[in-house]
C-alpha positions in Angstrom: 15.4 5.2 -1.1 13.5 8.5 -0.9 11.7 10.6 -3.5 12.8 14.2 -4.1 10.4 16.8 -5.4 11.9 20.1 -6.5 9.9 23.3 -6.5 10.8 27.0 -6.7 11.4 27.2 -3.0 13.7 24.2 -2.7 13.2 20.4 -2.5 10.9 18.1 -0.6 12.2 14.7 0.4 9.6 12.0 0.9 10.6 8.8 2.7 9.2 5.4 1.7 7.3 5.2 5.0 5.2 8.3 4.1 4.1 6.7 0.9 3.5 3.4 2.7 1.3 5.2 5.2 -0.7 6.8 2.4 -1.1 3.5 0.6 -2.1 1.7 3.8 -4.7 4.3 4.8 -6.3 4.4 1.4 -6.4 0.6 1.0 -8.1 0.2 4.4 -11.0 2.4 3.1 -11.8 -0.1 0.3 -14.9 -2.4 0.5 -14.1 -6.1 1.1 -10.7 -5.6 2.7 -10.3 -6.9 6.3 -6.8 -5.4 6.7 -3.1 -5.6 5.8 -1.2 -8.7 6.6 2.5 -9.0 7.6 4.3 -12.3 7.2 6.4 -13.5 10.0 9.2 -15.0 7.8 10.7 -16.9 10.7 7.6 -18.9 11.5 5.8 -18.6 8.1 2.8 -17.2 10.0 0.6 -14.3 8.9 -0.8 -11.8 11.3 -3.5 -9.1 10.8 -1.8 -5.8 11.6 -2.9 -3.6 14.4 -3.2 0.2 14.2 0.4 0.8 15.2 2.2 -1.3 12.5 -0.2 -1.1 9.6 2.6 -0.3 7.1 4.4 -3.6 7.6 2.1 -5.2 5.0 3.2 -2.5 2.5 6.4 -2.6 0.5 7.3 0.6 -1.4 10.1 0.9 -4.0 11.1 4.3 -5.4 13.3 4.6 -8.5 13.8 8.0 -10.2 10.6 9.4 -8.5 8.5 6.5 -9.8 6.8 4.4 -7.2 6.0 0.7 -7.0 3.8 -0.5 -4.2 3.1 -4.1 -3.0 0.2 -4.6 -0.5 -0.3 -7.9 1.4 -4.0 -8.0 2.3 -6.7 -10.2 3.9 -10.1 -10.0 2.2 -13.6 -10.8 3.4 -15.1 -14.1 2.3 -17.7 -13.9 -0.5 -16.3 -10.8 -2.3 -15.0 -11.0 -5.8 -11.3 -10.9 -5.4 -10.5 -9.3 -8.7 -13.1 -6.5 -8.2 -11.8 -5.7 -4.7 -8.2 -5.8 -5.9 -9.0 -3.5 -8.8 -10.7 -1.0 -6.4 -7.7 -1.1 -4.0 -5.3 -0.5 -6.9 -7.2 2.5 -8.2 -7.7 4.1 -4.8 -4.1 3.6 -3.7 -2.7 4.9 -7.0 -5.0 8.0 -7.0 -4.3 8.8 -3.4 -0.5 8.5 -3.7 -0.4 10.5 -6.9 -2.7 13.2 -5.7 -0.9 13.7 -2.4 2.7 13.4 -3.5 2.7 14.4 -7.2 4.8 11.2 -7.9 4.0 8.8 -10.7 2.8 5.4 -9.5 4.1 2.7 -11.8 2.4 -0.3 -10.2 0.3 -1.3 -7.3 0.5 -5.1 -6.7 -2.1 -6.8 -4.4 -1.0 -10.0 -2.7 -4.0 -11.7 -1.2 -2.6 -13.7 1.8 -5.8 -14.8 3.4 -9.6 -14.8 3.3 -11.5 -14.2 6.5 -14.4 -16.6 6.8 
């Protein structure tokens, strides 16, 4: 589903992929994160995403212009998971709300792996 923003000139339609790209880019800037991870459901394997498919580790749901974001991530060994997750949540929420003017209801961090 897409988000629709109305203004005095008309309406702006934002696809989920746009929000997923914003979330992926802002999450990558956080300290302690190695990258986003996509799960190959067929094999049960996890793969670190390359530059071209970085939004596959992001799931965006939009209901009534309210956004919920799930991020599957790989973190660096030795970092405090809760602190890194809190930083990612704050950064993603701020970036998406600032750039789209949509309300972010939740940002969920799913830690899939730790890189040693």
